[in-house]
Phi, psi and omega in degrees: 000138182246167181279165176301316179300316179295319179299313179300316182296316182296321179297310182297326180294330186267350187261132172240145181296146175290164178296164176270160177220152179272130180226161173295142178303327180294338182256009190263353184303134179087344179282173178252129183296134187266345179208164178291145178240132180244146178290141180253005174199164172291140175233122348296160185273005181204165174293129193228140177282138176258006183217159163279130182175224184222131177273134181221169163274130185303324183292347179265008190298335183262005182266163170273110193258141174279127177279112192262350183166196179213157177234122177259159172301133181091000178300132182260346179251123181267122180277171179245129180263117181273160176305138179084006180246159171225157179232132172298135183217151183237158184306130178090352182280151176286145178286146171297157175300136180083346174285144179223001184213146175239128178261130178301142183297336179286350187243027177229167171236132181240125177217125175053043176075014179234155190237133168237153187236100178279003183281105181279351181266001183298137178239154178300134179083005181299139174061029178241129172268116183289153175304128181077013181297324177286309178198146180270150176305128178090351181283153176291120181270317182203138184268150173304141180099350179285142174281136184271086177285169174305320179295321179295320178298315179297320179297315181294322175297322181292342175256010170099007182280142175239333177225147179216165176267128177229156175290139176294149171264140183287153167272148187232133171253129179251120179250119179256125181248153175129122181285348182276357188273138176236145180286138175306144181097342177259158183284136177280137169257172184302132178089355182263155171226155179286139177281120181237345187297321180294331179289313181293321179294320178298317179296319179294321177295325178299329178291343176260003183065023171274120185239347179274091187230135173240154185239139180223154173226151181216138175287171180280062179225133185299315184294321180293314179296320179299316180295318180293318179296319178298319179297315181296320180294336179285351187233347191224150175282332182231135175235129177246122175253143175239129181086161174076017183253006179272208185238025179283173182296336183246021177260103190249005186299314183298317180291319178297319179299318179295319182295330181265008173089019177279135176268121179288128174268316172200159174216125179085125181234143181283078184208164174215124000277172172097024183302323184284008185313137179238142175222130180216167179228147168224102190063236177265003180278147186243131182231126174244128170259109182263147176301164183277333182296133188304317180293324177295320180301309184289324177299313180293324178301308185294324184278330189233313184290315182303311177300324178294315179298317181297321178293325178299320181259029167088000179266176179227150171087166179248233178291151175291128181251145174199173177269149176211157181270125180288127183272337181228142177294156181209147178222154180206171174278155174287159174113338179227139167285133178253141172245112183260133171291134189207169177238127181252134177200133175053040176084356180248150179230135184239119174297141180266163174287173175060063181273355182300150189289345179268354188259127181251351183299319179287324178299325180295338179261348186281150171238008179195172170237141173266132176262117178259115186303153189306311189266350178280148184239331186237132182229104185278152173303139183095350180285143175281127182238153171276127176240155178244114184276134178288151175297154176289000000 
């Protein structure tokens, strides 16, 4: 059995990012940029007004100026501003040649086609966006590894990009094992429980924008599980199994994994919940054997699967971690790291009831997990704890 720290390190050590692919900028939101992007022109490409007003030569500000014409946004012909002249101009329009300042329309007086400027606070270059103010031709616009937020998409569109390289997102196969499982919506017979793990995993994968997901089920039989696992490996970069990773008479994941050529990286972690966690590789494919209890599945997903998935699609890190003040004391035995379902608010964190690994009611109310270190046993109210915040 290995420590939580060792498990995290081994997973990250074994994961390499997937290749990049070219996609439409409209389809790139949420992805991770796969290469550096450089500007291919100055943005804006001309001196541009940031206000509705009048373009002038700054040295003419104290003169009575003749209004010689106007410039609208989108004007394709650039006029020339002669000494003693002003031009009506609108936001986004290019400045006339020789103009260097824009006076807001609220700060001028216009009479009989002539303009005076009573604004004594006017400065040279006021209300003008200089050529290349957003970015200069050839400058680095965005670095590889950046997350493509809505603002990033808008920025890239604003510098003329229509297609970009992004890291691929992996396809995922979810294999649910256990003859006791019944699908929600059907009547339970004696000895059955509703299958929920594929639902929670699908929702968690949705938070990473992974949508290429296939579902498989296998009875507690070695030959059946081996065949299903082989099928999933034929179609997906990542395979998640739930159940069957312990050491019971009907736990066949380890044997099936060996039969299909998966190399075990580790099995069993000194933690609660989720001690039987399994991690393996086959070439560049990633395989996680998650415990069957619903709370263990989701706990292991957030602590181990999520960081692995993010590294695969070019991102880094798992859940957001920070310190919080424990509101209630807690104690445990030494030897295992504990992950407690908890609620974080205003800098304080409260462990919830129903911490057992089969119970999801408390998980449904939690917005974080508290990490209780392996060898510590007593955690008093008021102690600063490391918490892992769940994604929104």
